[in-house]
N, C-alpha and C positions, 0 to 999 in steps of 0.2 A: 688340168682346162676348164674350161666351164660352158654352160649352156644359158641358150641369149632367146628370149622368147616375149609375147608381147601380154600386156594384162589390161584391161578394157576396167571403166570403171562405170556403172551406169544410174543413174536416179528412176530407182522403181522399176527400170523396165529388162533387167538384166538377167529372168529367166525367160522371157519370151526369147529377146535376144541371143541368148543360148542357147536354145530351146530351135530358132531359125536356121542358127548355124552347123547346128548338130544335121539338119535338113537337107544342107549345102553337100557340108562334106563328110556327113555319116559317120557310124561308131560311134559309144556311151560315154555316157560321162564315166571319168575318173574319181572324180566327187564331185558332190550336192552338198554344200551344209548351211543351214541357218541363220538370220545371229541370234533365232530365240531359242539355237541350241548351244548357245556358247555357255561356260560354266560360270561362275557367279564369282570364280575368282577371277577369270578377266573380263569382269564387267557385265557380264550375261542379265544378273536383276534389274540392271539399271537400262538394258534399249526402252524404247519404252515404244505401248503395245503397238501399238502402228509400222513398225520397223522390223519385229518378231519375224515377218515372214520372206523382207526383203534376203536375197543372198548373200553373206557371209563371204564364201569362194565357191568357186567352181570350175572343175576342168575339163576338159574338152583332149583327147591329141587329137593329135590333125597326121601325125608319122612317128616313126621312132624317134625325130628332133625335139618335134615340133608339138610342142600342148600352146593352146590355146585358151586365155584364164582370162577370171573376170570376176568381180562384186559389185554391189549396189553399195553404195554410200547413202551416207545418217550421219546425222549427230550433226556437232562441228566439221565435220567436212562438205555436208552437204551446200553448203552458203557458196565452199570452191569452186562448185563445180558447173563446169563448161564443156557443152557438148561442142566433140569436134578436137575438146583438143583432153579428154577423159582415157587418157591411155596411160603405160608407164613400161621401162623397160626389163624384164626381169630374169635378174641370173642367179642362175641357181651355179653356188661354189663347188667342188671337189671335197673341201675341207671345209672346218673355221678360219683356220687362220687364210686361207686364202678369202674366207668371203670378209675376212678383217681389212686386211692390203686391200682390196677389190672398193666394198666400205668405203675405208677411209680416205682410198685415192678421188671416188667420184666424187664424195662430201664434201673434197678439198675445197674451199672461197665459196662453197654452193650453200645448203638449208640441208639439215636434218630432221624430217618428221619424223622421223621412227626412230630412237636407236637401236644397233643389234642388237639383239639381246634372244633368251629361251624361251620361246612362246607356248601357249595353250597347245598346242597342236602339234607340236614337235618338232619346228625347225630350228633354226638361230635365223634370226629377217629382223632386219631392219629397212625401211624408206629414205630417203634423200630428195634434192633437186638436186644437181648437176651445178657451177658458173655459168653452165647459160641456158640452165632453167629447165634442161630434160627430167624426168623424172623419172627414178630408179626404184628400185626393191630387188633387194643382195640377200639370198637367205640361202642357207647347206639344210639339210636334209641329212640326220645322223640314221644310217642302217639301222640302229638295232635301238631307233626309237619305233613308235606308233603310236598310231594316234587314236 
């Protein structure tokens, strides 16, 4: 079984937006990390100074099953940013094999924007647009790894 959540993308105002969402829904951020916190081996040393405080990832649990997630865009992705179309559907698989299957089927006939791979934050993660132009993020969090 997989869980599905919405992932929002912003152009520099992610923290303001999520502070607002937190005031609406309540709760606490499960995680908020900035691009400047990325390790060197993941490209952290190439982040422009003016983008280091942008949000790399934030998650706000809304209910037991639902998490609102987001980030700021930057670099090469900023040129493709379009307000109103700035979201992806995030699927969390229950195994690496499950993630491979879902990703393979969603990306078939579409476009892979980030191949599935192990990441510095501990997830097995990839992103794609399906053949209908819908953006997807697929991940598997190994319970034995921590970020």
